[in-house]
C-alpha positions in Angstrom: -18.9 -0.3 5.7 -15.2 -0.5 6.6 -13.8 2.3 8.7 -10.4 3.6 7.8 -7.7 5.0 10.1 -4.0 5.9 9.5 -1.2 3.4 9.9 2.3 5.0 10.4 4.9 3.8 7.9 8.5 5.0 8.0 9.4 8.6 7.2 5.9 10.0 7.4 4.3 7.3 5.2 1.0 5.9 6.4 -1.1 2.9 5.6 -4.8 3.3 5.7 -7.3 0.5 6.5 -9.8 -0.7 8.9 -9.4 -0.7 12.7 -5.8 -0.1 13.8 -4.6 -0.9 17.3 -1.5 -2.7 18.6 -1.5 -5.0 21.6 -0.6 -8.6 22.6 -0.4 -10.8 25.7 -2.0 -13.6 27.7 -2.2 -14.5 31.3 0.8 -16.5 32.6 0.4 -20.2 33.4 2.0 -22.5 35.8 1.3 -25.9 34.2 2.8 -26.9 30.9 -0.6 -27.0 29.0 -1.0 -23.2 29.5 -4.5 -23.6 30.7 -4.7 -24.6 34.3 -4.3 -22.1 37.2 -3.0 -24.8 39.5 0.6 -24.3 40.8 3.4 -26.6 39.7 7.1 -26.9 39.1 8.5 -25.3 36.0 10.9 -27.2 33.7 14.3 -25.9 33.1 14.6 -23.3 30.3 16.0 -19.9 29.3 17.6 -17.4 31.6 17.0 -14.4 29.3 19.8 -15.4 26.9 20.0 -18.0 24.2 22.2 -20.2 26.4 19.5 -21.6 28.8 19.1 -21.4 32.6 16.4 -21.5 35.2 12.7 -21.0 34.4 10.2 -19.6 36.9 6.6 -20.8 36.6 3.9 -18.2 36.3 0.3 -18.3 37.5 -2.8 -19.3 35.8 -4.3 -16.9 33.3 -7.0 -16.2 30.8 -6.1 -17.3 27.3 -9.0 -15.7 25.6 -11.6 -13.0 25.9 -15.0 -12.4 24.3 -18.6 -13.4 24.8 -20.4 -16.6 23.9 -22.5 -16.7 20.7 -22.2 -15.1 17.3 -23.5 -11.6 16.7 -25.5 -13.2 13.9 -27.0 -15.9 16.2 -30.6 -15.9 17.1 -33.3 -18.1 18.5 -34.0 -21.4 16.8 -36.9 -22.4 14.6 -38.4 -21.2 11.4 -37.5 -17.6 10.8 -41.0 -16.9 9.7 -42.5 -18.4 12.8 -45.4 -20.8 12.7 -47.3 -23.3 14.8 -46.4 -26.9 15.7 -49.0 -29.6 15.1 -52.4 -28.8 13.8 -52.9 -25.1 13.1 -55.9 -25.3 15.5 -53.8 -27.0 18.2 -52.1 -24.1 20.0 -48.6 -22.6 20.0 -45.5 -24.2 18.4 -41.9 -23.6 17.7 -41.1 -20.0 16.7 -38.0 -17.9 16.3 -35.3 -17.0 13.9 -32.5 -18.7 12.0 -29.9 -19.9 14.5 -27.1 -18.3 12.5 -23.5 -18.9 13.2 -22.9 -19.8 16.8 -26.5 -18.9 17.8 -28.6 -21.1 20.1 -31.6 -22.9 18.8 -34.4 -22.6 21.3 -38.1 -22.8 20.7 -41.4 -22.6 22.4 -43.7 -25.4 23.7 -45.2 -27.9 21.3 -48.7 -27.6 20.1 -51.4 -28.2 22.6 -54.2 -30.5 21.6 -53.3 -30.5 18.0 -52.4 -33.4 15.7 -50.4 -33.7 12.5 -48.3 -31.1 10.9 -44.4 -30.9 10.8 -42.6 -30.8 14.2 -39.4 -29.4 12.5 -40.3 -26.5 10.2 -38.4 -26.5 6.9 -35.4 -24.1 6.3 -36.2 -20.7 4.9 -34.1 -21.7 1.9 -35.5 -25.2 1.4 -37.6 -24.2 -1.6 -35.5 -21.2 -2.9 -32.9 -21.3 -5.6 -29.2 -20.6 -5.0 -28.6 -16.9 -4.3 -32.2 -16.1 -3.4 -32.5 -13.3 -0.9 -33.6 -14.7 2.5 -33.2 -11.6 4.7 -31.5 -8.2 4.7 -27.9 -8.8 3.4 -28.6 -12.6 3.4 -28.7 -15.1 0.6 -29.3 -18.9 0.2 -26.2 -20.9 -0.3 -25.7 -24.3 -2.0 -26.5 -26.1 1.3 -29.9 -24.4 1.5 -28.6 -22.3 4.4 -29.4 -18.6 4.8 -26.0 -16.9 5.1 -24.7 -13.3 5.3 -23.3 -12.7 1.9 -23.8 -11.8 -1.8 -24.8 -13.6 -5.0 -22.7 -12.3 -7.9 -22.0 -13.8 -11.3 -23.7 -17.1 -10.3 -21.7 -17.7 -7.1 -22.3 -17.1 -3.4 -19.7 -15.0 -1.5 -19.7 -14.7 2.3 -19.8 -11.2 3.8 -16.5 -9.3 3.5 -15.1 -11.8 0.9 -13.0 -10.1 -1.8 -13.8 -10.2 -5.5 -11.4 -12.9 -6.8 -10.6 -10.8 -9.8 -10.5 -7.2 -8.3 -9.1 -7.1 -4.8 -10.5 -3.6 -4.2 -14.0 -4.9 -4.4 -15.7 -7.0 -1.7 -19.0 -8.4 -0.6 -20.3 -5.6 1.6 -23.0 -3.7 -0.3 -26.6 -3.5 0.9 -27.3 -4.8 -2.6 -26.5 -8.5 -2.4 -26.0 -8.7 -6.1 -23.3 -6.0 -6.4 -19.7 -5.7 -5.2 -18.8 -2.8 -2.7 -15.7 -0.8 -3.2 -12.9 -0.5 -0.7 -12.0 3.1 0.1 -9.0 4.8 -1.4 -5.8 3.8 0.4 -7.3 0.6 1.9 -5.0 -2.4 2.0 -5.9 -5.1 -0.6 -2.9 -7.4 -0.2 0.5 -7.7 1.4 2.1 -4.3 0.9 -0.7 -3.2 -1.5 -3.3 -0.5 -1.4 -6.3 0.6 -3.5 -5.8 3.5 -5.8 -8.3 6.0 -7.2 -9.1 3.6 -10.1 -10.0 0.9 -7.5 -6.9 -1.1 -8.6 -4.8 -2.9 -6.0 -1.2 -1.5 -6.3 2.0 -2.0 -4.5 2.6 1.0 -2.3 1.5 3.1 0.7 -1.0 5.8 1.6 0.9 9.1 2.1 -0.7 12.5 2.8 -4.1 11.4 1.6 -2.6 10.1 -1.6 -1.6 6.6 -2.8 2.1 6.4 -3.7 3.1 3.4 -5.7 6.6 2.4 -4.7 9.4 -0.2 -5.1 10.1 -2.2 -2.0 13.4 -3.0 -0.4 14.4 -6.7 0.3 13.4 -7.8 3.8 14.0 -10.8 6.0 11.2 -11.8 8.4 11.4 -14.5 11.1 7.9 -15.4 12.3 8.0 -16.5 16.0 4.6 -18.1 16.6 2.9 -19.2 19.8 1.7 -22.8 19.8 0.6 -23.0 23.5 -2.4 -25.0 24.5 -4.8 -22.0 24.6 -4.4 -21.7 20.8 -6.8 -24.8 20.6 -9.7 -22.6 21.7 -12.3 -20.8 19.6 -11.8 -17.1 19.2 -14.3 -14.6 20.7 -17.2 -14.2 20.7 -17.6 -18.0 20.7 -15.4 -18.8 23.6 -14.4 -16.6 26.6 -11.0 -16.4 28.4 -12.3 -18.3 31.4 -13.8 -21.1 29.3 -10.5 -21.5 27.4 -8.5 -21.5 30.6 -10.6 -24.3 32.0 -10.3 -26.6 28.9 -7.8 -25.5 26.3 -10.2 -27.0 23.8 -12.9 -25.7 21.4 -16.4 -25.4 22.7 -17.8 -25.4 19.2 -16.1 -27.9 16.9 -17.9 -26.5 13.9 -15.8 -23.3 14.1 -12.1 -22.9 13.7 -9.7 -22.7 16.6 -7.4 -19.7 17.1 -4.6 -21.8 15.7 -6.5 -23.0 12.6 -7.4 -19.4 11.8 -3.8 -18.2 12.3 -2.5 -21.0 10.1 -4.9 -20.2 7.2 -4.3 -16.4 7.4 -0.6 -16.5 7.7 -0.3 -18.9 4.8 -2.5 -16.7 2.7 -0.3 -13.7 3.4 2.9 -15.6 2.7 1.5 -16.5 -0.8 0.6 -12.8 -1.3 4.1 -11.8 -0.6 5.4 -13.8 -3.6 3.8 -11.1 -5.8 5.9 -8.2 -4.5 8.7 -6.9 -6.7 11.2 -7.5 -3.9 10.1 -10.9 -2.6 10.8 -11.2 1.1 12.7 -14.0 2.8 10.7 -15.7 5.5 11.4 -18.3 8.2 9.3 -19.7 11.0 9.9 -20.8 14.6 7.4 -22.1 17.2 7.3 -22.0 21.0 7.4 -24.0 23.1 9.3 -26.9 21.5 8.6 -29.6 24.1 5.0 -29.0 25.2 6.5 -27.3 28.3 9.0 -24.3 28.3 11.4 -25.6 25.7 13.1 -23.2 23.3 14.0 -23.6 19.6 17.7 -23.8 18.9 17.0 -22.5 15.4 13.9 -21.9 13.3 11.9 -24.9 12.2 12.2 -23.5 8.7 15.2 -21.3 8.1 14.9 -17.8 6.6 15.0 -18.0 2.8 13.4 -16.3 -0.2 9.7 -16.9 -1.0 10.7 -16.8 -4.6 11.4 -20.5 -4.2 8.1 -22.4 -4.2 9.7 -25.3 -2.5 10.5 -23.0 0.5 6.9 -21.8 0.7 5.8 -25.4 0.7 8.2 -26.1 3.6 6.7 -23.2 5.6 3.1 -24.4 4.9 4.1 -28.0 5.9 5.6 -26.7 9.2 2.4 -24.9 10.1 0.3 -28.0 9.2 2.5 -30.1 11.5 1.8 -28.1 14.7 -0.4 -29.4 17.5 -0.9 -26.6 20.0 0.3 -27.5 23.5 2.5 -26.2 26.2 3.5 -23.0 27.9 4.5 -19.5 26.6 8.3 -18.9 26.7 8.2 -15.5 24.9 11.5 -14.2 26.5 13.7 -17.1 25.5 12.1 -17.6 22.1 12.8 -13.9 21.1 16.3 -14.2 22.4 17.0 -17.2 20.2 15.4 -15.4 17.2 17.7 -12.4 17.6 20.7 -14.7 17.9 19.8 -16.5 14.7 19.2 -13.4 12.6 22.5 -11.8 13.8 24.4 -14.9 12.9 22.8 -15.5 9.5 24.4 -13.8 6.5 23.0 -15.8 3.6 20.3 -13.2 2.6 20.6 -9.5 2.8 17.8 -7.0 3.6 15.9 -5.3 6.4 15.5 -7.8 9.3 12.4 -8.3 11.4 11.1 -10.6 14.1 7.4 -11.1 13.9 5.9 -12.3 17.3 2.4 -13.7 17.2 1.0 -14.8 20.6 -2.2 -15.2 22.6 -0.4 -15.3 25.8 1.9 -13.8 28.4 5.3 -14.9 29.4 4.9 -18.0 31.6 8.4 -19.4 31.8 10.9 -16.5 32.3 8.8 -13.8 34.1 11.8 -12.4 36.0 13.7 -11.7 32.8 11.2 -9.4 31.1 13.3 -6.3 31.8 16.4 -8.0 30.3 14.3 -9.0 27.2 13.2 -5.4 26.7 16.8 -4.3 26.7 17.7 -6.9 24.2 14.8 -5.9 21.9 16.1 -2.3 21.9 19.7 -3.5 21.3 18.5 -5.7 18.4 16.6 -2.7 16.8 19.8 -0.6 17.1 21.5 -3.3 15.1 18.8 -3.3 12.5 16.5 -6.1 13.7 13.1 -4.7 14.5 10.3 -6.5 16.2 6.6 -6.6 15.3 4.1 -7.8 17.9 0.7 -9.2 17.0 -1.8 -10.1 19.8 -4.2 -12.9 19.2 -7.5 -12.8 21.3 -6.6 -13.8 24.9 -3.6 -11.5 25.0 -5.5 -8.6 26.6 -4.3 -9.4 30.2 -0.7 -8.3 29.5 -0.9 -5.5 26.9 1.6 -3.4 28.9 4.6 -5.8 28.4 3.8 -6.6 24.8 3.3 -3.0 24.0 6.7 -2.3 25.5 8.3 -4.9 23.2 6.8 -3.2 20.1 8.0 0.2 21.3 11.5 -1.0 22.0 11.5 -2.9 18.7 10.8 0.3 16.8 7.4 -0.8 15.3 5.1 1.2 17.6 1.9 2.4 15.9 2.7 6.0 17.0 5.4 7.8 19.1 2.7 8.8 21.6 1.4 5.2 22.1 1.1 4.0 25.7 4.1 1.9 26.6 4.7 3.0 30.2 1.6 1.9 32.0 2.0 -0.1 35.2 -1.4 -1.8 34.6 -0.8 -5.1 33.0 -3.8 -4.8 30.6 -3.0 -1.2 29.4 -0.9 -0.6 26.3 -1.5 0.2 22.6 1.8 0.2 20.8 1.4 -3.2 19.2 -1.2 -4.9 17.0 -4.1 -5.7 19.3 -6.7 -8.1 18.0 -8.3 -8.7 21.4 -10.4 -5.6 21.6 -14.2 -6.0 21.9 -16.0 -6.3 18.6 -12.9 -7.2 16.6 -13.1 -10.1 14.1 -9.9 -12.1 14.6 -9.4 -13.5 11.1 -9.9 -10.2 9.3 -7.8 -8.2 11.8 -5.0 -10.6 11.6 -4.9 -10.5 7.8 -5.0 -6.7 7.6 -2.4 -6.2 10.3 0.0 -8.7 8.5 -0.5 -6.9 5.2 0.3 -3.5 6.7 3.3 -5.0 8.5 4.7 -6.3 5.1 4.4 -2.7 3.7 6.4 -1.3 6.6 9.0 -4.0 6.3 9.5 -3.4 2.6 9.6 0.4 2.9 12.2 0.7 5.7 15.6 1.9 4.3 18.6 -0.3 4.0 
């Protein structure tokens, strides 16, 4: 069951959906790969303005948090147990389905027995597609027992949306029926579920869905491509493991970057369906696998009504190979400079920062950045901050960015703590138990609603 909480939109408007917190950050690094804690000389970079200057190296940090293993993981072997070798020969391999990210361990082989299979068959080996193989589990086309549903002749993984009705999803205890999203839940970029379970453009206001017309908006995505984005998200890989390697520990599961790429692209496509289609651009940091800053976005801000522009955004994401440090200060300065100087498209203006890290190139200029964030908001350029897992070590600074950028989740959120890991004004996807992919999509969808509802 999905739990709902209120999301504050402008002028008393609220969005309602699953877990809502705001936070971002990552431990600073001293080497350009963003992973080693060894000391080193920092390359030249930004001085807190868009004109360049001296960059101070940071210290090694933890790019990611979480615990090893999937919550669905279990011990290896046949889920129904059994004995290895001859049934009269002693104990064999027992246990449950390994699940996603689980470890496959078994007991000792049969003692004194002969014959019999040494590798018990899969629980789904003899069952048809969609057969129930456990509570909330069905057999997929690969004869694997997965958490999901079997509806209308197809297998859907747990939490997948009905492709024809976005307010229905695979979440019911009955694996052959769709579950309903609650009234007011987000079901797309700037969309919520109404009392007829239809996905409509609007917001959740005063316990009521209000359908609304959006204002034009311009969004510049400023995205972290540092080395730590190569790691798996929790619970598969911990911060310490990521810091040591900046590489996946499970190649069968997506990296933080691969998940971000897929989710961000999906939301961009959803935005094309709004009545006021936003204009979007994208910028990455760093630009030189060290502390380099973008002179201008890789893809300039332009309307998503143009499919060619969407294709350019998707191609830019596909061309990224995560590596380097985390120059948040300089990258945001350049973003504000670009939006202030661009007059080709009118509308509400926003910078959208996505990062799994803390500032590692311009540490001394954080106070100057916060002043600039506030100045930009006064001029109409607000700043959203989304924290990828691994950002938990510097929640305070990133929470301050969201507060100064006028996108704080609530006026009373914590943006004054002196503890580096305390702050809740920004979108925090690093909290224990959170599922990175689903949290990222839902936060982006709510963000689009806020961007479209802000006044001219």
